[in-house]
C-alpha beads as a LAMMPS data file, in Angstrom:
LAMMPS data file: protein, C-alpha beads

252 atoms
251 bonds

1 atom types
1 bond types

-500.0 500.0 xlo xhi
-500.0 500.0 ylo yhi
-500.0 500.0 zlo zhi

Masses

1 110.0

Atoms # bond

1 1 1 282.068 -116.676 -343.196
2 1 1 284.726 -119.129 -342.154
3 1 1 287.065 -120.651 -344.709
4 1 1 288.877 -123.704 -343.807
5 1 1 292.895 -124.140 -344.190
6 1 1 293.894 -127.490 -346.065
7 1 1 297.558 -127.844 -345.226
8 1 1 300.464 -129.138 -348.131
9 1 1 300.439 -132.287 -345.729
10 1 1 296.724 -132.783 -345.838
11 1 1 296.157 -132.549 -349.575
12 1 1 299.232 -135.095 -349.991
13 1 1 298.033 -137.222 -347.578
14 1 1 294.733 -137.262 -348.887
15 1 1 296.143 -137.704 -352.497
16 1 1 298.215 -141.057 -351.170
17 1 1 294.869 -142.304 -349.803
18 1 1 293.045 -141.788 -353.153
19 1 1 295.707 -143.182 -355.117
20 1 1 295.845 -146.449 -352.408
21 1 1 291.744 -146.326 -352.952
22 1 1 292.180 -146.380 -357.069
23 1 1 295.010 -149.034 -356.585
24 1 1 292.623 -151.593 -354.179
25 1 1 289.559 -150.723 -356.892
26 1 1 291.564 -151.312 -359.941
27 1 1 290.517 -154.719 -361.526
28 1 1 293.225 -157.440 -361.196
29 1 1 293.782 -157.619 -364.910
30 1 1 293.186 -154.506 -367.498
31 1 1 292.096 -154.727 -371.196
32 1 1 292.549 -152.492 -373.883
33 1 1 289.618 -150.011 -374.520
34 1 1 288.626 -151.583 -377.275
35 1 1 290.296 -155.437 -379.099
36 1 1 289.561 -158.283 -380.770
37 1 1 291.070 -161.328 -379.182
38 1 1 291.953 -165.265 -379.600
39 1 1 290.725 -167.548 -376.893
40 1 1 291.436 -170.717 -378.584
41 1 1 294.733 -172.546 -378.130
42 1 1 296.557 -174.102 -381.310
43 1 1 295.941 -177.983 -381.237
44 1 1 298.786 -179.987 -381.518
45 1 1 299.887 -183.712 -380.163
46 1 1 301.581 -181.859 -376.970
47 1 1 298.250 -180.444 -375.916
48 1 1 297.427 -182.531 -372.907
49 1 1 294.048 -184.322 -372.613
50 1 1 291.706 -184.935 -369.510
51 1 1 293.692 -188.414 -369.238
52 1 1 297.107 -189.536 -370.566
53 1 1 296.864 -191.243 -373.964
54 1 1 293.775 -189.054 -375.181
55 1 1 296.211 -186.408 -376.964
56 1 1 295.818 -185.585 -380.578
57 1 1 297.637 -187.518 -383.205
58 1 1 298.402 -186.112 -386.872
59 1 1 300.781 -187.270 -389.774
60 1 1 301.317 -185.704 -392.984
61 1 1 300.012 -187.667 -395.881
62 1 1 300.709 -185.348 -399.172
63 1 1 303.567 -183.094 -399.407
64 1 1 304.041 -180.475 -402.291
65 1 1 307.484 -181.564 -403.278
66 1 1 306.240 -185.103 -403.832
67 1 1 302.456 -184.315 -404.356
68 1 1 301.913 -181.174 -405.584
69 1 1 299.837 -180.035 -402.285
70 1 1 300.415 -180.216 -398.637
71 1 1 297.593 -182.442 -396.054
72 1 1 297.927 -183.912 -392.922
73 1 1 295.396 -186.779 -391.186
74 1 1 294.480 -185.785 -387.550
75 1 1 293.054 -188.374 -385.005
76 1 1 291.288 -186.346 -382.162
77 1 1 288.728 -186.619 -379.800
78 1 1 286.046 -184.117 -379.606
79 1 1 287.053 -182.962 -376.224
80 1 1 290.711 -182.168 -376.591
81 1 1 292.198 -178.316 -377.263
82 1 1 289.854 -175.603 -376.979
83 1 1 286.103 -176.960 -377.220
84 1 1 282.629 -177.057 -376.929
85 1 1 280.726 -179.221 -374.246
86 1 1 277.131 -179.658 -376.217
87 1 1 274.246 -180.739 -373.721
88 1 1 274.449 -184.330 -375.400
89 1 1 277.915 -184.748 -373.875
90 1 1 276.630 -185.442 -370.205
91 1 1 272.429 -185.430 -370.812
92 1 1 270.795 -188.203 -372.614
93 1 1 268.545 -186.932 -375.693
94 1 1 270.520 -183.761 -375.231
95 1 1 271.313 -181.740 -378.198
96 1 1 274.342 -182.500 -380.618
97 1 1 276.977 -179.965 -381.923
98 1 1 275.232 -179.522 -385.097
99 1 1 271.837 -178.548 -383.061
100 1 1 273.463 -175.453 -381.220
101 1 1 272.175 -172.302 -383.374
102 1 1 274.391 -169.405 -384.513
103 1 1 272.603 -167.196 -381.839
104 1 1 273.757 -169.335 -379.087
105 1 1 276.892 -169.124 -380.670
106 1 1 277.544 -165.161 -380.302
107 1 1 277.003 -164.200 -376.691
108 1 1 277.847 -161.506 -374.168
109 1 1 280.952 -162.511 -371.907
110 1 1 281.799 -161.864 -368.378
111 1 1 285.231 -162.981 -366.702
112 1 1 285.395 -163.942 -362.768
113 1 1 288.686 -163.990 -361.761
114 1 1 289.501 -166.457 -358.770
115 1 1 293.136 -166.834 -359.706
116 1 1 293.802 -165.907 -356.127
117 1 1 292.249 -169.387 -354.869
118 1 1 294.741 -171.096 -356.247
119 1 1 294.687 -174.852 -357.713
120 1 1 291.627 -175.974 -356.148
121 1 1 289.433 -172.965 -356.516
122 1 1 285.833 -173.252 -356.907
123 1 1 283.499 -170.249 -358.005
124 1 1 280.937 -170.038 -355.941
125 1 1 277.787 -167.769 -355.338
126 1 1 279.630 -165.179 -353.181
127 1 1 281.929 -164.897 -356.021
128 1 1 279.410 -164.186 -358.524
129 1 1 277.869 -161.797 -356.421
130 1 1 280.984 -160.240 -355.356
131 1 1 281.772 -159.621 -359.484
132 1 1 278.329 -158.109 -359.659
133 1 1 278.685 -155.718 -356.926
134 1 1 282.173 -154.582 -358.733
135 1 1 280.994 -154.642 -362.702
136 1 1 277.299 -154.718 -362.308
137 1 1 274.704 -157.241 -363.309
138 1 1 275.779 -160.186 -365.354
139 1 1 273.326 -160.029 -368.482
140 1 1 270.886 -162.679 -369.383
141 1 1 272.087 -165.200 -371.809
142 1 1 275.837 -164.170 -371.657
143 1 1 278.482 -167.040 -371.404
144 1 1 280.220 -166.715 -367.911
145 1 1 283.884 -167.403 -368.058
146 1 1 286.435 -168.335 -365.107
147 1 1 289.673 -167.116 -365.139
148 1 1 291.969 -169.137 -362.749
149 1 1 295.300 -168.532 -364.313
150 1 1 295.879 -172.160 -365.158
151 1 1 296.810 -171.074 -368.707
152 1 1 300.471 -170.704 -367.339
153 1 1 300.886 -174.312 -366.904
154 1 1 300.242 -175.022 -370.561
155 1 1 303.639 -176.169 -371.766
156 1 1 303.908 -178.469 -369.499
157 1 1 301.013 -181.267 -369.634
158 1 1 301.893 -182.973 -366.231
159 1 1 301.469 -179.193 -364.534
160 1 1 298.695 -178.433 -366.560
161 1 1 296.518 -181.846 -365.871
162 1 1 298.144 -181.546 -361.955
163 1 1 296.552 -185.101 -361.176
164 1 1 293.252 -183.541 -361.502
165 1 1 293.202 -180.928 -359.197
166 1 1 292.401 -177.436 -361.024
167 1 1 289.731 -174.949 -360.303
168 1 1 286.057 -175.116 -361.595
169 1 1 282.600 -173.977 -361.147
170 1 1 280.778 -175.136 -358.344
171 1 1 277.467 -176.842 -358.724
172 1 1 275.911 -174.250 -356.698
173 1 1 276.948 -171.192 -358.573
174 1 1 276.135 -173.012 -361.878
175 1 1 272.918 -173.840 -360.502
176 1 1 272.079 -169.739 -359.379
177 1 1 273.553 -168.382 -362.983
178 1 1 271.005 -170.826 -365.023
179 1 1 268.181 -169.722 -362.527
180 1 1 268.797 -165.797 -361.844
181 1 1 270.775 -164.838 -365.141
182 1 1 269.603 -167.228 -367.385
183 1 1 273.126 -167.778 -368.876
184 1 1 273.664 -169.337 -372.199
185 1 1 277.301 -170.976 -371.247
186 1 1 279.737 -171.383 -368.920
187 1 1 283.651 -171.406 -369.942
188 1 1 286.987 -171.937 -368.042
189 1 1 290.784 -171.752 -368.773
190 1 1 291.217 -175.536 -367.256
191 1 1 290.468 -179.130 -368.707
192 1 1 286.855 -179.062 -367.146
193 1 1 284.102 -176.395 -365.997
194 1 1 283.864 -178.857 -362.869
195 1 1 286.614 -179.108 -360.309
196 1 1 289.219 -181.366 -361.546
197 1 1 288.779 -183.521 -358.076
198 1 1 285.188 -183.739 -358.849
199 1 1 284.184 -187.397 -359.937
200 1 1 280.673 -186.742 -360.036
201 1 1 280.820 -184.148 -362.873
202 1 1 277.632 -182.272 -360.952
203 1 1 278.216 -178.885 -362.968
204 1 1 278.371 -180.768 -366.439
205 1 1 274.922 -182.392 -365.395
206 1 1 273.539 -179.086 -364.214
207 1 1 274.857 -177.440 -366.741
208 1 1 273.485 -179.815 -369.757
209 1 1 270.475 -181.008 -368.422
210 1 1 269.514 -177.327 -368.582
211 1 1 270.257 -177.217 -372.594
212 1 1 273.518 -174.937 -371.951
213 1 1 276.973 -175.615 -373.193
214 1 1 280.282 -175.188 -371.730
215 1 1 283.631 -174.269 -372.855
216 1 1 286.757 -175.968 -371.568
217 1 1 290.709 -175.187 -372.452
218 1 1 290.028 -171.256 -373.155
219 1 1 292.957 -169.018 -373.519
220 1 1 294.340 -165.531 -372.931
221 1 1 291.471 -164.635 -370.451
222 1 1 293.583 -162.383 -368.596
223 1 1 293.316 -159.958 -371.660
224 1 1 289.678 -159.710 -371.620
225 1 1 287.789 -157.282 -370.183
226 1 1 285.733 -158.343 -367.212
227 1 1 282.499 -157.223 -368.918
228 1 1 281.576 -155.846 -372.330
229 1 1 282.917 -158.169 -374.306
230 1 1 280.790 -160.508 -377.105
231 1 1 282.418 -163.940 -377.743
232 1 1 281.830 -166.098 -381.178
233 1 1 282.028 -169.831 -380.668
234 1 1 283.389 -171.043 -383.846
235 1 1 282.249 -175.013 -382.722
236 1 1 282.915 -177.789 -385.482
237 1 1 279.457 -179.206 -386.472
238 1 1 280.019 -182.728 -386.131
239 1 1 277.356 -185.159 -387.004
240 1 1 275.846 -186.610 -383.477
241 1 1 278.785 -184.593 -381.842
242 1 1 278.850 -184.478 -378.209
243 1 1 281.123 -181.416 -378.732
244 1 1 283.755 -180.516 -380.480
245 1 1 286.903 -178.423 -381.277
246 1 1 286.029 -174.622 -381.518
247 1 1 287.675 -171.539 -382.565
248 1 1 286.794 -168.840 -379.850
249 1 1 286.980 -164.923 -380.967
250 1 1 286.087 -162.259 -378.239
251 1 1 285.631 -158.560 -379.452
252 1 1 284.655 -155.887 -377.479

Bonds

1 1 1 2
2 1 2 3
3 1 3 4
4 1 4 5
5 1 5 6
6 1 6 7
7 1 7 8
8 1 8 9
9 1 9 10
10 1 10 11
11 1 11 12
12 1 12 13
13 1 13 14
14 1 14 15
15 1 15 16
16 1 16 17
17 1 17 18
18 1 18 19
19 1 19 20
20 1 20 21
21 1 21 22
22 1 22 23
23 1 23 24
24 1 24 25
25 1 25 26
26 1 26 27
27 1 27 28
28 1 28 29
29 1 29 30
30 1 30 31
31 1 31 32
32 1 32 33
33 1 33 34
34 1 34 35
35 1 35 36
36 1 36 37
37 1 37 38
38 1 38 39
39 1 39 40
40 1 40 41
41 1 41 42
42 1 42 43
43 1 43 44
44 1 44 45
45 1 45 46
46 1 46 47
47 1 47 48
48 1 48 49
49 1 49 50
50 1 50 51
51 1 51 52
52 1 52 53
53 1 53 54
54 1 54 55
55 1 55 56
56 1 56 57
57 1 57 58
58 1 58 59
59 1 59 60
60 1 60 61
61 1 61 62
62 1 62 63
63 1 63 64
64 1 64 65
65 1 65 66
66 1 66 67
67 1 67 68
68 1 68 69
69 1 69 70
70 1 70 71
71 1 71 72
72 1 72 73
73 1 73 74
74 1 74 75
75 1 75 76
76 1 76 77
77 1 77 78
78 1 78 79
79 1 79 80
80 1 80 81
81 1 81 82
82 1 82 83
83 1 83 84
84 1 84 85
85 1 85 86
86 1 86 87
87 1 87 88
88 1 88 89
89 1 89 90
90 1 90 91
91 1 91 92
92 1 92 93
93 1 93 94
94 1 94 95
95 1 95 96
96 1 96 97
97 1 97 98
98 1 98 99
99 1 99 100
100 1 100 101
101 1 101 102
102 1 102 103
103 1 103 104
104 1 104 105
105 1 105 106
106 1 106 107
107 1 107 108
108 1 108 109
109 1 109 110
110 1 110 111
111 1 111 112
112 1 112 113
113 1 113 114
114 1 114 115
115 1 115 116
116 1 116 117
117 1 117 118
118 1 118 119
119 1 119 120
120 1 120 121
121 1 121 122
122 1 122 123
123 1 123 124
124 1 124 125
125 1 125 126
126 1 126 127
127 1 127 128
128 1 128 129
129 1 129 130
130 1 130 131
131 1 131 132
132 1 132 133
133 1 133 134
134 1 134 135
135 1 135 136
136 1 136 137
137 1 137 138
138 1 138 139
139 1 139 140
140 1 140 141
141 1 141 142
142 1 142 143
143 1 143 144
144 1 144 145
145 1 145 146
146 1 146 147
147 1 147 148
148 1 148 149
149 1 149 150
150 1 150 151
151 1 151 152
152 1 152 153
153 1 153 154
154 1 154 155
155 1 155 156
156 1 156 157
157 1 157 158
158 1 158 159
159 1 159 160
160 1 160 161
161 1 161 162
162 1 162 163
163 1 163 164
164 1 164 165
165 1 165 166
166 1 166 167
167 1 167 168
168 1 168 169
169 1 169 170
170 1 170 171
171 1 171 172
172 1 172 173
173 1 173 174
174 1 174 175
175 1 175 176
176 1 176 177
177 1 177 178
178 1 178 179
179 1 179 180
180 1 180 181
181 1 181 182
182 1 182 183
183 1 183 184
184 1 184 185
185 1 185 186
186 1 186 187
187 1 187 188
188 1 188 189
189 1 189 190
190 1 190 191
191 1 191 192
192 1 192 193
193 1 193 194
194 1 194 195
195 1 195 196
196 1 196 197
197 1 197 198
198 1 198 199
199 1 199 200
200 1 200 201
201 1 201 202
202 1 202 203
203 1 203 204
204 1 204 205
205 1 205 206
206 1 206 207
207 1 207 208
208 1 208 209
209 1 209 210
210 1 210 211
211 1 211 212
212 1 212 213
213 1 213 214
214 1 214 215
215 1 215 216
216 1 216 217
217 1 217 218
218 1 218 219
219 1 219 220
220 1 220 221
221 1 221 222
222 1 222 223
223 1 223 224
224 1 224 225
225 1 225 226
226 1 226 227
227 1 227 228
228 1 228 229
229 1 229 230
230 1 230 231
231 1 231 232
232 1 232 233
233 1 233 234
234 1 234 235
235 1 235 236
236 1 236 237
237 1 237 238
238 1 238 239
239 1 239 240
240 1 240 241
241 1 241 242
242 1 242 243
243 1 243 244
244 1 244 245
245 1 245 246
246 1 246 247
247 1 247 248
248 1 248 249
249 1 249 250
250 1 250 251
251 1 251 252
């Protein structure tokens, strides 16, 4: 019987190769095995709108010292801060905020990382297929969330808006996900599910035209695992709302 001899050098080189392979295979961002995470930004007058001048306004109308209780008055658009785009936002006759059922607002979620693509990054069909080769099939009825790293700019309105140059979902990826994975929603960590440079809003039209909703200005997606999470979208039920602010929570 022949017994092969493995030298110490060979073993060390093999171990190094395994470590290198593991490092390459590791996710760009890692999340704890179990957790609960808030994906919502606090809303205040400094939160950037899609266009300058769309920011929220607030004033104090009652104080404990003068009135015995504290209360503020807010002036906000439906589409500021972490918020939902209901189908009616871009589709005539589409469902409004109060039409979205609780079962639609609690969904499995996956996170596609395109931070490496930079400000003009677009989620493509190839990105979706690459994600599935690495993490498995996206479940039907899921929220597909784009992580671009854009939250690093949130403290600077001009940088966050960036002249409306920021990442989003390409319409081809949206249509593929609708047809092949029957997704429930798309979510982004930017001001729009369309790339910021879009003037035709094709992704909005495809998504809302399929009676699905979008979620914009999501926080902390770098702390969410790529798969295995479930999100709760606590949408404010504005009557006849084209969408509205939402407290978005994740658990896994």
